[in-house]
C-alpha positions in Angstrom: -17.8 -18.4 0.7 -17.0 -18.8 -3.0 -13.9 -19.1 -5.0 -12.2 -16.8 -7.6 -9.2 -17.2 -9.8 -7.4 -14.2 -11.3 -4.7 -15.0 -13.9 -2.4 -12.3 -15.0 -0.9 -13.0 -18.5 2.2 -10.8 -17.9 2.8 -8.2 -20.5 -0.2 -9.0 -22.7 -1.4 -5.5 -23.4 -4.2 -4.7 -25.9 -3.5 -1.1 -27.1 -1.8 2.1 -26.1 -3.2 4.2 -23.2 -4.0 7.8 -24.0 -0.8 9.0 -22.3 1.4 6.3 -23.9 3.4 8.8 -26.0 4.8 10.3 -22.8 6.4 7.0 -22.2 7.7 6.5 -25.7 5.0 4.0 -26.4 2.7 5.7 -28.9 0.8 3.2 -31.0 1.7 0.2 -28.8 -0.4 -2.9 -29.0 1.3 -6.0 -27.8 -1.3 -8.7 -28.8 -2.3 -6.8 -32.0 1.3 -6.5 -33.3 2.2 -10.0 -32.1 -0.8 -11.4 -34.1 0.4 -9.6 -37.2 4.0 -10.8 -36.8 3.1 -14.5 -36.4 0.5 -14.4 -39.2 -2.5 -14.8 -36.8 -2.8 -16.0 -33.2 -4.1 -19.6 -32.6 -5.9 -19.4 -29.3 -9.2 -21.3 -29.5 -10.2 -21.2 -25.8 -9.5 -17.5 -25.4 -11.3 -16.9 -28.7 -14.4 -18.6 -27.4 -14.3 -16.5 -24.3 -14.1 -13.3 -26.3 -10.5 -12.2 -26.7 -11.2 -11.2 -30.3 -14.2 -9.2 -29.1 -12.0 -6.9 -27.0 -9.8 -5.6 -29.9 -9.3 -6.8 -33.5 -6.7 -9.6 -33.5 -5.5 -11.4 -36.6 -6.5 -15.1 -36.2 -8.9 -14.5 -33.3 -12.5 -14.0 -34.4 -15.0 -12.1 -32.3 -17.0 -14.5 -30.1 -20.7 -15.1 -30.9 -21.4 -15.1 -27.1 -18.5 -13.6 -25.3 -18.1 -13.6 -21.5 -17.6 -10.3 -19.7 -14.8 -8.7 -21.8 -13.2 -5.3 -22.3 -10.1 -3.2 -21.6 -8.9 -2.0 -18.2 -6.7 1.0 -17.4 -4.6 2.0 -14.5 -5.3 5.2 -12.5 -1.6 5.8 -11.6 1.5 6.3 -13.6 4.1 3.9 -14.8 4.2 0.6 -16.7 5.6 -1.7 -14.0 4.8 -5.3 -13.1 4.7 -4.2 -9.5 2.3 -1.3 -9.9 0.2 -3.1 -12.5 -0.5 -5.9 -10.0 -1.0 -3.5 -7.2 -3.6 -1.6 -9.2 -5.4 -4.9 -10.0 -6.0 -5.1 -6.3 -6.9 -1.5 -5.7 -3.5 0.0 -4.7 -2.8 3.2 -6.8 0.8 4.6 -6.5 0.9 8.4 -6.0 3.9 8.7 -8.3 6.0 6.6 -10.6 8.6 4.4 -8.9 12.2 5.6 -9.5 14.2 4.4 -12.5 17.9 4.7 -13.3 18.6 5.0 -17.0 22.1 6.2 -16.3 22.7 3.7 -13.4 22.6 4.3 -9.7 24.1 7.6 -8.5 27.4 7.4 -6.4 25.6 8.1 -3.1 23.3 5.1 -3.7 26.2 2.8 -4.6 28.0 3.9 -1.4 24.9 3.2 0.7 24.6 -0.3 -0.9 28.2 -1.1 -0.3 27.9 0.0 3.3 24.6 -1.9 3.9 25.7 -5.2 2.2 29.5 -5.2 2.9 30.0 -5.9 -0.8 31.5 -4.1 -3.8 29.9 -3.8 -7.1 30.7 -3.6 -10.8 28.7 -2.7 -14.0 26.0 -0.3 -12.5 24.1 0.4 -15.7 20.9 -0.8 -17.5 21.6 -4.2 -19.0 19.9 -7.3 -20.3 20.0 -10.0 -17.6 21.5 -12.6 -19.9 23.9 -10.2 -21.5 25.2 -8.7 -18.3 26.6 -12.0 -17.0 28.4 -12.6 -20.2 29.9 -9.0 -20.1 30.8 -9.0 -16.4 30.8 -12.6 -15.3 34.5 -13.2 -15.7 35.3 -9.9 -13.9 33.0 -10.9 -11.1 34.7 -14.3 -10.7 38.1 -12.7 -10.6 37.3 -9.8 -8.2 34.3 -11.0 -6.2 32.5 -7.7 -7.1 28.7 -8.3 -7.4 27.1 -7.4 -10.7 24.8 -4.4 -10.1 22.4 -3.5 -12.9 19.0 -2.2 -13.6 16.5 -1.8 -16.6 13.9 0.6 -17.7 11.8 -0.7 -14.9 12.1 0.3 -11.2 14.4 -2.5 -10.3 17.8 -3.0 -8.7 19.3 -6.3 -9.7 22.3 -8.1 -8.3 23.8 -11.1 -10.1 26.5 -13.4 -8.6 28.0 -16.8 -9.6 27.1 -19.5 -7.2 30.7 -20.7 -7.0 31.9 -17.2 -6.0 29.0 -16.1 -3.9 26.7 -18.9 -2.6 23.0 -18.1 -3.0 22.3 -17.4 0.7 25.0 -14.7 0.6 23.5 -13.2 -2.5 20.0 -13.2 -0.9 21.4 -11.5 2.2 23.1 -8.8 0.1 19.8 -8.2 -1.8 17.8 -8.0 1.5 20.3 -5.4 2.7 19.9 -3.5 -0.5 16.1 -3.6 -0.1 16.4 -2.0 3.3 18.8 0.6 1.9 16.6 1.7 -1.0 14.2 4.0 0.8 12.7 7.4 0.3 13.3 8.8 -3.2 15.2 5.7 -4.1 12.5 3.2 -3.0 12.6 1.0 -6.1 9.8 -1.4 -6.8 11.9 -4.5 -6.6 15.4 -5.7 -5.6 16.1 -8.9 -7.5 18.7 -11.6 -6.8 20.0 -13.2 -9.9 22.2 -16.3 -9.2 24.0 -17.8 -12.2 26.4 -20.7 -12.9 28.6 -22.2 -15.6 32.0 -21.3 -17.1 32.9 -18.1 -19.0 31.3 -18.2 -22.4 28.6 -20.5 -21.1 27.1 -18.7 -18.2 23.5 -19.4 -17.5 21.0 -18.1 -15.0 19.7 -20.4 -12.3 16.1 -20.7 -11.1 17.0 -19.2 -7.7 15.8 -15.8 -8.5 14.2 -13.9 -5.6 12.4 -10.6 -5.6 12.4 -8.3 -2.6 9.5 -5.9 -3.3 8.4 -2.6 -1.9 5.5 -2.9 0.5 2.2 -1.7 -1.1 1.7 1.9 0.0 -2.0 1.4 0.8 -4.6 -1.2 1.7 -5.6 -3.6 -1.0 -8.4 -6.0 -1.9 -6.2 -8.8 -0.7 -6.3 -7.3 2.8 -10.1 -7.0 2.4 -10.4 -10.7 1.5 -8.3 -11.7 4.4 -10.4 -9.7 6.7 -13.5 -11.5 5.3 -11.9 -14.8 6.2 -11.0 -15.8 2.6 -7.6 -17.4 2.1 -5.4 -15.8 -0.6 -3.1 -18.0 -2.6 -0.4 -16.4 -4.7 1.0 -18.4 -7.6 4.3 -17.4 -9.2 5.7 -13.9 -8.3 2.4 -12.7 -6.7 3.7 -13.0 -3.1 6.9 -11.2 -4.0 5.2 -8.3 -5.9 3.1 -7.6 -2.7 6.1 -8.3 -0.4 3.8 -11.0 1.2 1.2 -8.4 2.3 -2.3 -9.8 1.9 -1.1 -13.3 0.7 -1.6 -16.3 2.9 0.1 -19.0 0.9 3.0 -18.6 -1.6 3.1 -21.2 -4.4 6.5 -20.6 -6.0 6.7 -21.1 -9.8 9.8 -20.2 -11.8 8.0 -20.6 -15.1 4.7 -20.9 -16.7 4.6 -24.7 -16.6 5.0 -24.7 -12.8 2.5 -21.8 -12.5 -0.1 -23.6 -14.6 0.4 -26.9 -12.7 0.0 -25.1 -9.3 -3.2 -23.3 -10.5 -4.6 -26.6 -11.8 -3.9 -28.3 -8.4 -5.5 -25.5 -6.5 -8.6 -25.6 -8.7 -8.8 -29.3 -7.7 -8.1 -28.9 -4.0 -9.1 -25.4 -2.8 -12.7 -24.9 -1.7 -12.9 -21.1 -1.3 -10.9 -18.0 -1.5 -8.7 -16.3 -4.1 -6.2 -18.0 -6.4 -4.1 -15.1 -7.8 -1.7 -16.2 -10.5 1.1 -14.5 -12.5 2.3 -16.3 -15.7 5.5 -14.6 -16.3 7.1 -16.0 -19.5 5.1 -13.9 -22.0 6.9 -10.9 -20.5 10.2 -12.1 -18.9 11.3 -14.8 -21.3 9.9 -13.7 -24.6 8.4 -10.2 -24.4 11.6 -8.4 -23.5 13.5 -10.2 -26.2 10.9 -9.5 -28.9 10.7 -13.2 -29.5 7.4 -13.4 -31.2 7.3 -17.1 -31.9 8.2 -17.8 -28.3 5.6 -15.4 -27.1 3.0 -17.0 -29.3 4.0 -20.5 -28.0 3.6 -19.3 -24.4 0.2 -17.9 -25.2 -0.9 -21.2 -26.8 0.2 -23.1 -23.7 -1.9 -20.7 -21.6 -4.8 -21.2 -23.9 -4.6 -25.0 -23.5 -4.5 -24.5 -19.7 -7.6 -22.2 -19.9 -9.5 -24.9 -21.8 -8.8 -27.3 -19.0 -9.6 -24.9 -16.3 -13.0 -24.1 -17.8 -13.9 -27.7 -17.5 -13.0 -27.7 -13.8 -15.0 -24.6 -12.9 -17.8 -25.1 -10.3 -21.0 -23.2 -10.0 -19.4 -21.0 -7.3 -16.3 -20.2 -9.4 -15.2 -16.9 -11.0 -12.3 -17.0 -13.5 -10.7 -13.7 -14.6 -8.0 -13.4 -17.2 -6.1 -10.1 -17.5 -2.7 -8.5 -17.7 -0.6 -5.8 -16.0 0.9 -3.8 -18.9 2.3 -4.4 -22.4 5.6 -5.4 -23.9 5.1 -4.7 -27.6 7.4 -6.6 -29.9 7.4 -3.8 -32.4 8.5 -1.1 -29.9 11.8 0.6 -30.6 12.9 -0.6 -27.2 12.7 -3.9 -25.3 11.0 -2.5 -22.2 7.4 -2.6 -21.0 4.8 -0.5 -22.9 2.0 1.7 -21.5 -1.1 -0.2 -22.5 -4.6 -1.3 -21.6 -5.0 -4.7 -20.1 -7.5 -7.2 -21.5 -10.4 -8.5 -19.4 -12.1 -11.8 -19.8 -14.3 -13.0 -16.9 -16.6 -15.9 -16.6 -18.8 -17.3 -13.8 -22.0 -19.3 -13.5 -24.9 -17.3 -14.7 -22.5 -14.4 -15.6 -23.1 -11.5 -17.9 -22.0 -11.5 -21.5 -21.4 -7.8 -21.9 -18.5 -5.5 -22.6 -16.9 -3.8 -19.6 -14.3 -1.1 -20.0 -13.0 0.2 -16.6 -10.2 0.2 -14.2 -7.6 -2.4 -13.3 -9.0 -2.2 -9.8 -12.3 -3.5 -11.0 -10.6 -7.0 -10.9 -10.1 -6.8 -7.2 -13.5 -5.3 -6.5 -15.1 -8.1 -8.5 -13.1 -10.8 -6.7 -14.2 -9.4 -3.3 -17.8 -9.1 -4.4 -17.9 -12.7 -5.7 -16.1 -14.3 -2.8 -17.3 -12.3 0.2 -20.4 -10.7 -1.1 -19.4 -7.1 -0.2 -17.6 -4.1 -1.5 -14.8 -1.9 0.0 -15.9 1.7 -0.3 -12.5 3.1 0.5 -10.8 1.4 -2.5 -11.0 2.3 -6.2 -12.8 -0.1 -8.6 -16.3 -1.4 -9.1 -17.5 -4.9 -9.6 -18.3 -5.9 -13.1 -20.4 -8.8 -12.0 
């Protein structure tokens, strides 16, 4: 049984999908516009693989001999991290997950209060760093948990660790997860502990995501049935609510995620290493921090250069994304975009492949287990 590594560079879209205008994202192109803003991307390893052969990118030349490269699209609606990762593994949502641009309706808040035994303040879309500055003092004075959302299908609860210890916050979020069902089944309930004094609040690394269970069978399930271990690095385990993931490798940021991936490439003999590198989206993308975004990409590029040296004859390495987060968009939310595809393996093709996000899962299964899953969308590009 062979080994495959799938690395999701979160938010690194490569151009607007045909229906992007319906999401307010006409003309979106995360990597293209990022390259323009920073005066050209400096990504030598990704350039050699063929990133500049997928779309025109300032600073990234087309590769003379690219690996398998192209653009991948979702079958379902939305522009979520949850559904983007689901689709990479063959799970297509029937409808977009619910969002709350005006905050959660009164009946939902009442259900949350009853389920958690807590009271809440805020209840509106908010930046995660700004919301604790706006409501942190009130929270400390009253004990009300800070309830907020974003343009994504998320319910987030923030609490100061001196007022609400992290275990109590996690229990409240788990109760909220159980309460958000039916039409209000949000993609993720997220615990956001913070610390510090008023005026100097800062988020801690104790974030936890309580995700909706995937609504259908995935390529992760197929791999497990084939006897292949599935290792999730970063938020992979959380995005799938643990379904189909054998081992969780927690990583609060890219440095930890890259280190875990490097360690697994040294130690793991077979199976799937499924990695999310979150900072291009969570830390820099939503803030339209183009220099920070570029810096995170350069760190990924250096890691890719090292991983390529570590690949064995039975290895497959796939680099892709889940959606976009265009720094030139009139909002700071995700953008509805194609995902890039770069895939290399021993004796692999050097051709263009434009297809579905689900082709990633189909290819991983074909490479590792030597078979397909006719009931799931996607085709192997190997």
